[in-house]
C-alpha positions as CSV (number, residue, x, y, z in Angstrom):
1,M,-38.7,3.4,9.6
2,S,-35.4,5.3,9.5
3,N,-33.1,5.7,12.7
4,V,-30.0,8.5,12.1
5,D,-27.9,6.2,15.2
6,A,-28.0,3.8,13.3
7,P,-25.7,1.2,11.7
8,V,-26.5,1.8,8.1
9,V,-24.7,-0.9,4.5
10,V,-23.9,0.7,1.3
11,L,-23.8,-1.7,-2.0
12,A,-21.8,0.7,-4.4
13,R,-22.1,-1.1,-8.1
14,L,-19.9,0.0,-10.4
15,V,-19.3,-1.5,-14.0
16,A,-16.3,-1.2,-15.9
17,Q,-16.2,-0.9,-19.9
18,P,-15.0,-3.5,-21.8
19,G,-11.2,-3.6,-20.8
20,K,-11.3,-1.3,-18.4
21,E,-11.7,-3.7,-16.0
22,D,-8.1,-4.4,-14.3
23,E,-8.0,-0.5,-14.3
24,V,-11.2,0.0,-12.3
25,R,-10.6,-3.7,-9.9
26,K,-7.4,-1.3,-8.7
27,I,-8.8,2.6,-8.4
28,F,-11.6,0.4,-6.7
29,L,-9.1,-1.5,-4.3
30,S,-7.2,1.8,-3.1
31,L,-9.8,2.8,-1.3
32,A,-10.2,-0.5,0.8
33,A,-7.2,0.8,3.5
34,P,-8.2,4.1,3.9
35,T,-11.8,3.7,4.0
36,R,-11.1,0.9,7.4
37,L,-9.2,3.2,8.9
38,E,-12.0,5.8,9.3
39,D,-14.0,6.5,12.8
40,G,-17.3,5.8,10.9
41,N,-16.6,3.1,9.1
42,I,-17.0,-1.3,10.5
43,S,-16.2,-2.8,7.2
44,Y,-15.3,-1.8,4.0
45,D,-14.9,-4.9,1.3
46,I,-14.9,-5.0,-2.9
47,V,-16.4,-7.7,-4.4
48,Q,-16.3,-8.9,-7.9
49,S,-19.0,-10.3,-10.2
50,T,-18.6,-14.3,-10.8
51,E,-20.9,-13.6,-13.5
52,N,-19.7,-10.5,-14.8
53,S,-16.1,-9.6,-14.8
54,A,-16.6,-5.7,-15.1
55,E,-18.6,-5.9,-12.2
56,F,-17.7,-4.9,-9.2
57,V,-19.4,-3.7,-5.6
58,S,-17.9,-2.1,-2.3
59,V,-20.6,-3.3,0.3
60,E,-19.6,-0.8,3.2
61,R,-20.6,-1.1,6.9
62,W,-21.0,2.6,8.8
63,K,-22.1,3.0,12.1
64,T,-24.2,5.9,11.1
65,A,-25.8,7.5,8.1
66,A,-23.1,10.6,9.4
67,A,-20.3,9.2,8.5
68,L,-20.9,8.8,4.8
69,P,-20.9,12.7,3.7
70,L,-17.1,12.9,5.9
71,H,-16.1,9.9,3.7
72,M,-17.6,11.1,0.7
73,Q,-15.0,14.2,0.9
74,Q,-11.8,12.3,1.9
75,P,-9.1,13.2,-0.8
76,Y,-8.4,9.8,-1.9
77,V,-12.4,9.0,-2.0
78,T,-12.2,12.4,-4.1
79,E,-9.3,11.1,-6.8
80,A,-11.0,8.0,-7.2
81,I,-14.0,9.4,-8.2
82,A,-12.3,11.4,-10.8
83,Q,-10.3,8.6,-12.1
84,V,-12.6,5.8,-12.2
85,G,-14.9,8.2,-14.0
86,N,-14.4,7.8,-17.7
87,L,-13.4,4.1,-17.3
88,L,-17.1,3.0,-16.9
89,A,-20.2,1.6,-18.8
90,A,-22.8,3.2,-16.8
91,A,-22.9,5.7,-13.4
92,P,-22.4,4.2,-10.6
93,S,-25.6,2.8,-8.3
94,I,-25.2,3.1,-4.9
95,I,-27.8,2.5,-2.5
96,T,-28.1,2.8,1.3
97,Y,-29.4,0.3,3.5
98,T,-30.4,0.7,7.3
99,E,-29.7,-2.7,9.5
100,I,-32.5,-4.7,10.8
101,S,-31.1,-7.6,12.3
102,E,-29.6,-7.7,15.6
103,P,-25.4,-7.5,15.6
104,R,-23.8,-10.6,15.4
């Protein structure tokens, strides 16, 4: 069951090609500050796997799912997508979840 007004969590997973980890890290990190300023954003953090240094995940919390299309249209997002495309070992995995626990 989905509630369009409920907060959502997005996990976006990128895996860099061998030797491209630093470039992917830099591009992915460039999204954090401007994304955190977006009206619909609650939090936006980038993590790197402790087991595979080529794997990065953004852990994003949004007020509602309606904020996601607006985020994806931001110029800094479209630019980052264009820059990172040829540096990845596979297509990004982006999964959206609905929060079901009570807020802290």
